[in-house]
Structure formats: C-alpha cells, structure tokens
C-alpha positions in Angstrom: 112.0 72.8 59.8 114.7 75.0 61.1 113.4 78.7 62.5 114.5 80.6 59.3 112.2 78.0 57.1 109.4 78.4 59.8 109.9 82.2 59.3 109.5 82.1 55.6 106.7 79.7 55.6 105.0 82.2 57.9 105.6 85.0 55.7 104.4 83.0 52.5 101.1 81.8 53.6 97.9 83.8 54.4 94.8 82.7 56.5 92.4 85.4 55.1 90.2 83.1 53.3 90.1 80.7 56.1 88.8 82.8 59.1 85.8 85.0 59.4 85.9 88.5 58.4 85.7 89.8 62.4 88.6 87.3 63.3 90.3 89.0 60.1 89.8 92.3 61.4 91.4 91.3 64.9 94.4 90.0 63.3 95.0 93.1 61.5 94.7 95.0 64.2 96.8 92.6 66.6 99.3 92.6 64.3 99.3 96.3 64.1 99.7 96.4 67.8 102.8 94.1 67.6 104.1 96.5 65.1 103.6 99.9 67.0 105.2 98.2 70.0 108.2 97.9 67.5 108.2 101.1 66.0 108.0 103.0 69.5 110.9 100.6 70.6 109.0 98.7 73.6 109.8 95.5 72.3 112.1 92.8 74.5 113.1 90.9 71.2 110.5 88.2 71.1 110.2 87.7 75.2 106.7 89.5 75.5 103.4 89.1 74.1 100.0 90.4 73.1 96.9 88.9 72.7 93.3 89.2 71.4 90.2 86.9 71.8 88.7 85.7 68.4 85.5 86.9 68.0 82.5 84.9 68.4 84.5 81.9 70.1 84.5 79.9 72.7 87.7 81.0 74.7 89.9 80.8 71.6 92.6 83.7 71.1 95.2 85.1 69.0 98.7 85.4 70.2 102.4 86.1 68.8 104.2 83.2 67.1 107.3 82.3 69.2 110.7 83.5 67.6 109.2 86.0 65.4 110.2 89.8 65.8 107.4 92.0 66.7 108.2 94.3 63.4 107.7 91.0 61.5 104.3 89.9 62.9 101.6 89.7 60.3 97.7 89.1 60.5 98.4 85.9 59.0 101.3 84.4 61.4 99.3 84.8 64.6 98.8 81.6 66.2 95.3 80.7 67.5 95.0 78.6 70.6 92.3 77.7 73.0 92.7 78.4 76.8 94.9 74.8 77.2 97.4 76.1 74.8 96.6 73.5 71.7 96.7 75.3 68.4 92.9 75.4 67.2 94.3 76.2 63.3 97.4 75.1 61.3 100.4 77.0 62.0 104.1 76.6 61.5 104.9 78.6 64.7 105.1 77.4 68.4 103.9 80.0 71.4 105.8 81.0 74.1 104.5 79.2 77.4 105.1 82.1 79.7 102.9 84.1 77.4 100.5 81.6 77.5 100.5 81.0 81.5 99.9 85.0 82.0 97.4 85.6 78.9 95.2 82.4 79.1 94.6 83.1 82.9 93.4 86.6 82.4 91.5 85.9 79.1 89.7 82.9 81.3 88.6 84.8 84.2 87.8 88.5 82.4 85.2 87.9 79.9 85.8 91.8 79.0 89.6 91.5 78.5 89.2 91.2 74.8 93.1 92.2 74.7 95.9 92.0 77.0 99.1 93.1 76.6 102.5 92.6 78.7 105.7 94.3 77.8 109.2 94.9 79.6 110.3 98.1 78.7 113.1 99.7 80.4 111.0 102.7 81.9 108.1 100.3 83.0 110.6 97.6 84.9 112.9 100.7 86.5 109.5 101.8 88.0 107.9 98.1 88.7 111.6 97.8 90.7 110.6 100.8 92.9 108.9 100.1 96.0 106.7 102.7 96.0 105.6 101.9 92.2 103.7 104.5 89.9 103.6 107.6 91.7 101.3 110.4 91.5 103.3 113.3 89.4 102.2 113.7 86.2 98.7 114.2 84.4 99.4 110.4 82.5 100.0 109.0 86.3 96.6 109.9 87.4 94.8 108.1 84.8 96.6 105.0 85.3 96.4 105.4 89.1 92.7 105.6 88.6 92.7 101.9 87.7 95.9 100.3 88.9 97.0 96.7 90.8 100.1 95.1 91.6 100.9 91.4 91.2 104.3 90.6 93.1 107.3 88.7 91.3 107.0 84.8 91.1 109.7 84.2 88.9 109.1 83.3 85.0 105.5 82.7 84.6 105.8 79.2 83.8 103.3 77.9 86.8 99.7 77.3 86.4 99.7 77.7 90.2 100.3 81.3 89.6 97.4 81.9 87.5 94.8 82.6 90.5 96.7 84.9 92.4 97.7 86.8 89.0 93.8 87.2 88.6 92.9 87.8 91.8 95.5 90.7 92.3 94.3 92.1 88.6 90.6 92.3 90.0 88.6 94.5 87.8 91.7 97.1 87.2 92.8 98.1 83.7 96.4 98.6 84.6 98.8 96.1 86.3 102.6 96.4 87.4 104.4 93.0 88.0 107.3 94.2 90.3 110.5 93.4 89.0 108.9 92.4 85.9 107.2 94.7 83.5 103.5 96.2 82.7 100.4 94.8 81.8 97.3 96.2 80.4 93.8 94.9 79.6 90.9 96.2 77.3 87.6 96.0 75.8 89.5 96.3 72.3 93.1 96.2 70.9 92.7 100.0 70.7 91.6 100.3 74.2 94.6 97.8 75.6 97.1 100.1 73.3 96.0 103.3 74.7 96.1 102.4 78.1 99.8 100.9 77.8 100.8 104.2 75.9 99.5 106.0 79.2 101.4 103.6 81.7 104.1 103.6 79.6 104.5 107.3 79.5 103.9 107.8 83.3 106.9 105.6 83.8 109.2 107.5 81.3 108.1 110.6 83.1 108.9 109.5 86.5 112.1 108.3 85.8 113.2 111.4 84.1 111.6 113.5 87.0 113.6 111.5 89.4 116.8 111.5 87.9 116.7 115.3 88.1 116.9 114.9 91.8 114.8 117.8 92.5 111.9 117.2 95.1 108.6 116.2 93.4 105.5 117.7 93.4 102.5 115.1 94.1 99.0 115.6 92.4 96.3 116.5 94.9 94.1 113.9 96.2 90.8 115.4 94.9 92.2 115.5 91.4 93.1 111.9 91.6 89.7 111.0 92.2 88.2 112.5 89.4 91.0 110.9 86.7 88.4 108.4 85.5 85.7 111.2 84.4 88.4 113.2 83.3 89.9 110.4 81.0 86.5 109.9 79.4 86.1 113.5 78.6 89.6 113.3 77.1 88.8 110.3 74.8 85.1 111.9 74.1 84.1 108.6 75.1 85.8 106.5 72.4 88.9 105.1 74.5 91.3 103.8 72.3 89.4 104.0 69.1 89.9 107.9 69.3 93.6 107.6 68.3 93.9 104.0 66.6 92.8 105.0 63.1 95.6 107.7 63.2 98.1 105.0 64.4 97.1 102.3 61.7 98.0 105.3 59.1 100.9 106.1 60.6 102.0 102.1 60.2 100.8 101.9 56.9 103.1 104.9 55.6 105.8 102.6 57.4 105.1 99.4 55.9 101.7 98.1 55.4 102.9 94.4 55.2 101.3 93.8 58.7 98.3 93.3 57.0 99.2 90.3 55.2 
C-alpha cells in the first residue's frame, strides 16, 4: 500500500466504537494538540511527536502516524503501541523510531508523564544552540526555569542506550531543552504538556527577539525566580493547562473539527 492509499484509509476509518470512552477522549485531546501545533506553526513536517498514555492501560500510549502532517492527524489515526514499539491495535500506519525512543523512555520512567511533547521550532532550536540556554529575561522564562533540565545532543534519537541518560537528565522536571535539537515538555495531562510547551516556546521567541535588538538584557532578580512555581499556580488558578484548554478546542472547532474523527 502506497503512502497516499494509507493516508486515505486512515481518514476513512473510525476506532471510536472499538475503544473505551476514556481512551477516545484522550485520542480527541491528543489529535487536538497536533492540530494546535500545526496552527501555531510549530510543526516540522512529520518529524516531531506528541504522545499520550492510554488511560487504564499497562504502559500503552498513542503517537502520531508517521508520514501524516500534524494538520491531518485525527483521533482515529493515532497509533496505539506498547513500550516495545509494537502496535496493540490494528493501524495502516507506522511510527517514527526516533519518536518511539524518546517517548517510550519517558513514559516508562515517569508515571506522572501522561503526555510528552517534543518539537523542533526555529526559536526553540535557536535557544537550544546557545551555550547559555534559556535566559531569565522574561516573565515566561521564569515559569520555565523553575522546572528546567538539559540533555546533551547524541545525534538522532535512534539508540536505546540513550534512554537512561535522557531520563536521568530530565529527572522530575517539566521542561527539557535538548541542545542543538529542540524542546520537550511533560505533563499530567495533554493540556498541561501543551501549556508548558506554549510557555517555553514563547520564552524562546522573546529571547531571540530580545537578543536581535542588540541592547543589554535585563535579568530577572533571583528572588523573583525562586517564587516562580507558586506564581504559576496562582496564574492558572491551580488548574494548570485545563484553564486554557477548552478555549483552545473551541478555537480548533471553529477552524476545522475534523480532528475529532
């Protein structure tokens, strides 16, 4: 079956009646996350990934069908696999092995990581290429710096031997910068991981813009940085990503509700 035929087949079928209501909702939310990444211009053709743990499963998770653009992803086209990369539900699509290595490592090690989002945005990679990494110069950056780690570049993530080093560097943090590579966030929900990525991406965009101005940058005072976690909880009213997520889905529905298929 050629790629166009796979794409057409993927659009034609629905798995809604074959999965639990909880899994279907996770599929809808994850497909929405893919569509939002495309809508914000953060995608890199087919070469990055967002994964989500399947509710009430033994380490099974959903990931994008390899070869499908993010703007095409639907709830039914997401591929369900186990930690060994084996499909646990019939699908016409394959998965990206690099995506599997990164995401399976984190899902296996972090029970709280229900969603893992990894992107190659230009601003994110630009900051990831800087020796100083993310700088404490914007309000957005202070939320990220409260829970940020780095994992050194080891080439395209195809080697299982990298998994323990990646997991060790991430630790219990929410945000990970992959030098020379890109950005990664984890969350207890898809909404949380998306909000975390939105915040880190915006912090990177601001940093690149501020540096391009050529003027001296003003660092945020350390006492303010130290209180960032508490301030973040106040800003989101303790709801995390759930505060903004319903509005984001309404935004998508106004554009195209096809992700819900």
